[in-house]
N, C-alpha and C positions, 0 to 999 in steps of 0.2 A: 866342887863352886867356888865361885871368885866373888867374896864379901865388898860389894859397892851400893852407894846410893841408889834411890831408884832413879833418880833423874840421870845421873852417869852410867846406869844401866838401859836407859833409852837412849843418852847419845849413841853409846856405846852401839846398842842396836842398830838405831836410824845409817851411823855409818858403814857397819857391817854390812847391812842388804846394801845400800846403795854401791859398795866394793862390789859385790857378789853380784849385782844383778849387771853390772858391766861386765864382769869377766864370764856369764853365763853368755851373755851376746857375744863378745868376744869367738867363744869356743864353740857357738851353735853357728856363728857368722861366716868361722875358720879366721886362725890367726894370719896377721898380715907377714909380706916376706923377711922383712925387716923388724929390729925390737925399735928403730926411731918410729915407729908408724903405727905401732900398738898403744891404744889409750893409756896416758900416764898413771890408772887408777891399777894397771893390772901388768906393766912392764915388771914386779918384783914376780910376777909369775911365768917371766916368758923361759927363764932356764929349766922350769919345771912342766915343761908341758907334753906336750904326747910318749916323749923319750923316757920322764921318770914315771909314767903313767901306765902301768900291765892292761887295764881292760881300756883306756882311749888308746893303747898303739895296737891292742887284739882287735877293735870295733872300729878303726880306720885299715885295718888290713885286708876287713872283711868287705868292704866298702867297695865296689866295683865303679870303675868313671864312666859316669853321667856319657851317655851319648851324645855329638855334638849337635843339636838342630840347625839345622840351615837357617840364616838370617835373609829372609825377603826384603828383597830390595826395595825401599817405596817408591811411587811414581812419580813425587814430588816432594820438594826439597821440605826440611824441616815437618814432615810428619812424623816423625819416629823418631828419639832422641834420648840416647844414654846419660846418666849421670851418677855420677859419684864422688866420693869425698878423698880430698887425699891431704897431707904436710909432703911440706919442702921448706927445710933451711928454719924449724921450731913454727911455721906459720903455714895456716889452716885454711882449704881450697877448697870451693865445689867445682867441677865440673862437668858440661854440658856437652856431648859431641852431636850431630846431625848424621843420621845412619844414611842419607843420602848425598852428601857432599862430603863428610868427614871435616864438616867446618865444627873449630872448637871453642869455647868459650870458658874463661877463667875468670874466678869470683871467689877475692880473699876474703875470709867471712872470720869475726873477732872470736868467734863460738860456735860450736856445729851443733845448734836447734835448730829445731826444727822452724823457727818464726823465721831465724835469720836466713836457713834456707831457700823458704819460701819466697821472703821478701825478696834476694837474688835472683831464684826464677823467674820474679814479675817483670824482675827490669831487662831479664834477657829475652821474654818474650815479649817486653815492649818496641823490641827492638825488630826481631825476627818473627814475632806472630805466635799462637798458643798451638803445637803440636797437638796430634791428635793420640799420640801414644808416648808415654816414660815407660823406662827401660832402667830397674836399679836392683841392689842386693837388697835383702831384708834385714837391713841398720837399723837400727832406733827411731831414726829419725825418717825413715823411710815407712816404714813399717806404723806410724801413728798414726793414731784416730786424726789426728790437725793437719798431717800431709793428706792423710786420704778424701778428707772433706776441701781442702787444697785441688787437689783433683777434680775434684763434682765442682768445685764452686767454677773453674775453668774450662770442666770439660771433657778431662782430660782420661782417657784411659791408661791405670797404672797396671803395670807386669813387673814382677819380681821376679831373681831365680832362685833355684833350692838353696836352700839355708844349705845343706852339704856340698854346693857344688854350684862355684861364681861363673861357667862360663858361659850362661846365658847373657852374661852384663859383660861378653869381653872387650865390645866395642869401646865401653867406655875404661876398662881395665887398657885396655892397646894408645888409649889417646891420652892416660895416665900416663904411660912409660914416657911415651913423643915428648908428651910437655918437658917431663924430669931430664931426659936429656938434651933438649934442647934448651932447657933453663942452666944445667949443670954447667954450661959453658956461654953464658951470656952477660953482658953486662948490664941489658935491660929489657927484662922479661917481657915487658909489651909491644916492645918493636920483633921481640924475637919471638910472639904471636905472631904480630902482622904479617912478617917476613914471611911465616907457616902457611897461612892464611891464602898470600897470593902469589905463591911458588905454584907452577904447575904440578898436577900429579901426575907419575911416571906412566907413558900408555894413552893417555888423555888430550894430556895439555891444554888439562885449563885445571884452574886454581880454585879450592875451596871455596873461594869469596865467588867469584866465577860462576858456579854451580849453585850455591844458594842465593846470590844477589844478582844474579845474570851481567854483574862488571867488576874490573880489576880496583880495589880501592890503591888510592895512591900511597907506596912508601917511601923509604929514603932514597930510592933507587931512581936516576933521570927516565922519565918516562914520557912517549908522546904521546900526546893529545888523543892519538889514532887508539892506543894502546888502551885508554881509559874509558874510551868510549862502552857504553854498554852493549851489550851482544844476546842475541837469544840462540841456545843450541838446542840442537835434536835430543829431546827427552828420550827416546829410544834408543838410541846409541850409548849416551851416558847410563843407560840404565844395565846393560847387555855387560857394559865396563866392566862394571861393579859387582855381578851376578856371578860375572870367570874370575876378576879379583877376587872375591870370596872362597868360590870353588876352590883355587890354588891355592889360599891359606888352610882351608880345612884339609886338604891333599896332605900339606907339609908336617899340619899336627899329628893326623894321624899316622904319616911314616913316621914321626916322631915318637909317638907312642908303641908302635910296634919293637 
């Protein structure tokens, strides 16, 4: 036993509980791919993850890959939205992606508290409308009582991925990789996002903005008035395109796991 004063003991206990709680959440939800993406409180444990823990390694080896469940393509824009948090160049961001149009919204956060996350979502929903469903991982912000109350107040069904298998939130994870790839070679992050939103998707010749809003927003490239006019697209054709696209991606991922 270490001889310390009662006040010092309480201080050590509180700080230890806070640090271990964060570590527990990271272990439960899965470590990020890179050390820079890990919370500051647990970075010191990065080199002591599974490789230095025989029980963890044994447990991980026994885990079987969770079958990839097919993602149902929504019938309407912005009815199903995926969300996730990520770090980029020492800043924290909230990302939302529409499952219908693949339209991406990114909001910089001063911290990743549930209050700031829900406030950012309120701003986005004020522009696009309120989705019927939100998909997220089981991070502490999204599994909190406050987030649950937010979803209830807005009439949103909250779906979470399995604690040990994050594949059911794959759309948001894929969108984060897209944003990081674009931003890593961009001088202006927000113009780069605009370019992504206004660039036609392969195989359908419609941009995420057109699929979501029915129009192409103006960017820095010269554009005729005709291109910027609103248009109505065939929703059945759009849905069939995305069903085939997701089936092809699942087939590629399945082959990669064999």
